[in-house]
C-alpha positions in Angstrom: -14.8 -30.1 -5.2 -18.4 -28.9 -4.2 -21.3 -30.7 -5.8 -25.1 -29.9 -5.6 -27.2 -33.1 -5.6 -30.5 -32.9 -7.5 -31.0 -34.5 -10.8 -33.6 -31.8 -11.8 -31.5 -28.8 -10.9 -28.7 -27.4 -13.2 -26.1 -25.2 -11.6 -25.5 -22.6 -14.3 -23.7 -19.7 -12.5 -21.7 -19.5 -9.2 -20.3 -16.6 -7.5 -17.4 -16.3 -4.9 -18.0 -17.1 -1.2 -18.6 -14.1 1.0 -19.2 -14.4 4.7 -19.4 -18.1 4.3 -22.1 -18.3 1.5 -21.9 -18.3 -2.2 -24.6 -17.4 -4.7 -25.6 -19.9 -7.3 -28.0 -19.5 -10.3 -30.0 -22.6 -11.1 -32.5 -23.7 -13.8 -35.0 -26.4 -13.0 -36.0 -28.8 -15.7 -38.4 -31.7 -16.0 -37.3 -33.6 -19.2 -40.5 -35.6 -19.6 -42.4 -32.4 -19.9 -39.8 -30.6 -21.9 -40.0 -27.7 -19.4 -37.2 -25.4 -18.2 -37.7 -22.7 -15.8 -35.8 -19.4 -15.8 -32.7 -19.0 -13.9 -33.2 -18.4 -10.2 -30.7 -17.5 -7.5 -30.1 -18.9 -4.0 -27.0 -19.5 -1.7 -25.0 -22.5 -0.7 -22.5 -23.0 2.3 -19.0 -24.4 2.0 -20.1 -28.0 2.2 -22.3 -27.5 -0.9 -25.6 -27.4 1.2 -28.4 -25.3 -0.2 -29.1 -22.9 2.8 -31.3 -20.4 0.9 -33.3 -22.0 -1.8 -33.1 -20.5 -5.4 -36.0 -18.1 -5.7 -34.5 -14.6 -6.6 -34.3 -13.0 -10.0 -30.7 -11.8 -9.1 -28.5 -11.4 -5.9 -25.4 -9.9 -4.7 -22.9 -11.2 -2.2 -23.5 -10.9 1.5 -21.9 -8.0 3.2 -22.3 -7.2 6.9 -24.8 -10.0 7.2 -27.1 -8.9 4.4 -27.4 -9.6 0.7 -29.2 -7.6 -1.9 -31.8 -9.6 -3.8 -34.1 -8.8 -6.7 -37.8 -9.7 -6.5 -40.3 -8.5 -9.1 -37.6 -6.3 -10.8 -37.0 -4.5 -7.6 -34.0 -4.7 -5.1 -34.2 -5.4 -1.3 -32.2 -7.3 1.2 -32.2 -10.5 3.1 -30.4 -11.9 6.0 -28.5 -15.3 6.1 -31.7 -17.1 7.1 -33.2 -15.9 3.7 -35.6 -13.6 5.4 -36.4 -10.2 3.9 -35.2 -7.5 6.2 -35.5 -4.6 3.8 -38.5 -4.7 1.4 -37.7 -4.8 -2.4 -38.4 -1.3 -3.6 -35.1 -0.1 -5.2 -34.0 0.1 -8.8 -30.4 -0.5 -7.5 -29.0 -1.8 -4.2 -25.3 -1.9 -3.5 -23.3 -3.7 -0.7 -23.3 -2.7 2.7 -20.1 -1.1 4.1 -19.7 0.5 7.5 -23.3 0.1 8.2 -24.7 1.7 5.1 -25.4 0.9 1.5 -26.3 3.1 -1.6 -29.5 2.6 -3.3 -31.6 4.3 -6.0 -35.3 5.0 -5.5 -37.7 5.0 -8.5 -40.0 7.9 -9.1 -40.5 10.8 -11.6 -36.8 11.5 -11.1 -34.7 8.6 -9.9 -33.2 9.5 -6.5 -29.9 8.3 -5.1 -30.1 7.6 -1.3 -28.5 5.6 1.5 -29.9 2.8 3.5 -28.3 3.1 7.0 -28.9 1.0 10.2 -30.4 3.1 13.0 -30.6 1.1 16.3 -32.4 -2.2 15.1 -34.1 -0.9 12.1 -32.9 0.4 8.5 -33.7 3.8 7.4 -33.6 5.3 4.0 -31.8 8.8 3.8 -32.2 11.0 0.7 -30.3 14.0 1.9 -27.2 14.5 -0.2 -24.9 15.5 2.8 -25.7 12.3 4.5 -24.8 10.3 1.4 -21.6 12.3 1.0 -20.5 11.7 4.5 -20.9 7.8 4.3 -20.3 7.3 0.5 -17.6 4.8 -0.1 -16.3 5.6 -3.5 -16.9 9.3 -3.4 -18.9 11.2 -6.0 -17.8 11.7 -9.7 -18.0 15.3 -10.5 -19.0 16.3 -14.1 -18.5 20.0 -15.1 -17.8 22.0 -18.1 -14.0 22.3 -17.3 -13.0 18.9 -15.7 -13.8 15.3 -15.0 -12.8 13.9 -11.6 -12.3 10.3 -10.6 -11.4 9.2 -7.1 -8.1 7.1 -6.8 -7.6 6.9 -3.1 -8.7 8.7 0.0 -6.5 11.7 -0.8 -6.0 11.5 -4.5 -8.2 12.0 -7.5 -7.6 12.1 -11.2 -8.8 15.0 -13.2 -9.2 15.8 -17.0 -9.9 19.2 -18.7 -12.9 19.5 -21.0 -12.4 16.9 -23.9 -8.8 16.5 -23.3 -7.5 12.8 -23.2 -4.8 13.3 -20.6 -5.1 13.1 -16.8 -3.5 14.8 -13.8 -3.7 14.3 -10.1 -5.4 16.6 -7.3 -5.1 16.0 -3.5 -8.0 15.6 -1.1 -8.7 19.4 -1.2 -8.9 19.7 -4.9 -5.3 21.2 -5.3 -3.4 20.1 -8.4 -0.4 17.7 -7.8 0.7 17.1 -11.2 -0.3 17.2 -14.9 -2.4 16.5 -16.8 0.3 14.4 -18.4 -1.0 10.7 -18.3 -2.9 9.1 -21.1 -4.5 6.6 -18.5 -4.4 6.2 -14.7 -5.5 3.5 -12.3 -6.3 3.7 -8.6 -3.6 3.7 -6.0 -2.7 0.6 -4.1 -3.4 1.2 -0.4 -1.0 -0.7 2.1 0.6 0.0 5.4 3.7 -1.9 4.5 4.4 -0.9 0.8 4.4 2.6 -1.0 1.1 3.4 -2.6 1.6 3.3 -6.5 -0.8 3.9 -9.4 -0.4 2.4 -12.9 -0.2 5.1 -15.5 0.1 5.0 -19.4 2.2 7.5 -21.4 2.0 6.9 -25.1 1.9 3.0 -25.6 3.7 2.1 -22.5 2.7 1.6 -18.7 4.6 2.5 -15.6 3.9 3.5 -12.1 3.7 6.8 -10.2 3.7 7.7 -6.4 1.3 10.0 -4.8 3.4 13.1 -5.6 3.0 12.3 -9.3 6.6 11.3 -9.7 7.5 8.2 -11.9 8.7 5.4 -9.5 8.7 2.6 -12.2 9.5 3.9 -15.7 7.0 3.2 -18.5 8.1 0.0 -20.1 5.3 -2.5 -20.0 2.5 -3.3 -22.7 0.0 -3.4 -20.0 0.0 -3.1 -16.1 -2.4 -3.8 -13.4 -2.7 -2.6 -9.7 -0.2 -3.5 -6.9 -1.5 -5.9 -4.4 0.5 -7.1 -1.4 3.7 -5.7 -3.1 3.2 -7.5 -6.5 1.7 -6.3 -9.7 0.7 -8.1 -12.9 2.5 -6.7 -16.0 2.5 -7.8 -19.7 5.6 -7.7 -22.0 5.6 -9.0 -25.5 2.2 -10.7 -25.2 3.2 -12.6 -21.8 2.3 -11.9 -18.3 4.4 -12.0 -15.2 4.8 -10.1 -11.8 7.0 -7.3 -10.7 7.8 -6.2 -7.2 7.4 -2.6 -5.7 10.9 -1.6 -7.0 10.0 -2.7 -10.6 12.1 -5.8 -10.5 10.7 -8.8 -12.4 9.5 -11.1 -9.6 8.0 -13.9 -11.7 9.0 -14.0 -15.3 6.5 -13.2 -17.9 5.7 -16.6 -19.3 2.0 -16.8 -19.0 -0.8 -16.2 -21.5 -3.0 -14.5 -18.9 -3.0 -14.1 -15.1 -5.0 -12.8 -12.2 -3.4 -11.0 -9.1 -2.5 -13.1 -6.1 -5.2 -13.7 -3.7 -4.8 -15.7 -0.5 -1.3 -16.7 -1.6 -2.2 -18.1 -5.0 -2.5 -16.5 -8.4 -4.4 -18.0 -11.4 -2.4 -18.3 -14.5 -3.2 -19.4 -18.1 -1.1 -21.6 -20.1 -2.1 -23.2 -23.6 -5.7 -22.4 -23.0 -5.9 -23.9 -19.6 -5.9 -22.3 -16.1 -4.0 -23.4 -13.0 -2.6 -21.7 -9.8 1.0 -20.7 -8.8 2.4 -19.6 -5.4 4.4 -16.6 -4.8 7.6 -18.4 -5.8 6.1 -19.1 -9.1 5.7 -22.8 -8.6 2.6 -24.4 -10.2 0.7 -25.9 -7.1 -2.7 -26.4 -8.9 -2.0 -27.9 -12.4 -3.6 -26.0 -15.4 -6.7 -28.2 -16.2 -9.5 -25.7 -15.9 -11.3 -23.9 -18.9 -12.0 -20.9 -16.6 -11.2 -19.9 -13.0 -11.6 -17.0 -10.6 -9.2 -16.0 -7.8 -9.4 -17.7 -4.4 -11.6 -15.8 -1.9 -12.5 -17.0 1.6 -10.6 -20.3 0.9 -12.3 -21.2 -2.3 -11.9 -20.6 -6.0 -14.6 -20.9 -8.7 -13.5 -23.2 -11.6 -15.2 -24.4 -14.8 -14.6 -27.8 -16.6 -16.5 -29.0 -19.7 -19.0 -26.2 -19.2 -19.8 -26.9 -15.6 -18.9 -24.6 -12.6 -17.7 -25.8 -9.2 -15.4 -24.7 -6.4 -12.0 -25.9 -5.3 -10.4 -25.3 -2.0 -6.6 -24.6 -1.3 -6.2 -27.9 0.5 -6.7 -31.4 -0.5 -10.2 -32.1 -1.8 -12.4 -35.1 -2.5 -15.0 -35.4 -5.2 -17.5 -36.6 -2.6 -17.0 -33.5 -0.4 -20.3 -32.0 0.6 -22.4 -35.0 -0.2 
């Protein structure tokens, strides 16, 4: 368990570790003066040490060595030393991927742009073509005849006008199937398993392949995306896991679940959360009020209104002191 040792600092919020650091939101109080400062954000390492002091109005996780931070209602970027490398001047600042990040620039008309590293400096590109070339999630296209949503590199979902049903198009905009689905999720991407997407027809969920054909028939009350060959499904108010063929892999006996992450899945039983392994064995007993999936070796947990972290291996209460 990670603890922060300062009697005057209250850790109110924690985020997942990313690139070795986790964001924490703190309030500073002096009880004898009855003063409590607004929540400020900083970063700790995996030993619970404060490496970037709480000072920001809001933050986002580190990606490619930089984290977006808010100062004076504007977003900029810091490095892992806490130094500002891109001045706070954006209304919105997204994470970096492949050397670029999407930002929004204030003005008479808000402009969508891209921050991209050029040699040893960062430049802002306002040109639409540049954005389109390095955009991660693709652009959502609104028109009078259709609504498009990117599901994978070569598949998008479309919907005509005010219709409630969805179909699929390929990477060139050609129709693959439909519209026939009431809801559709993104395709799972894997080099090992077939890419499947959860779809809803009527009041039941199933899974389709990229050609739009039903691979796992609609039979579930709810269904989430496949990850590493397993997907969370709900039947009769209980959650379990199916494999890529649609076979029940872990029986639906849980009140709620998260997808597997780093070999463990968070599960809820009788209002408490714990973690199971891929065989369905409870390896961390359900004693937590809230949890988040494991990421980078740690999972966020909440007990008696306080947030902390647990690691996958044995841990001690004095860890990080």
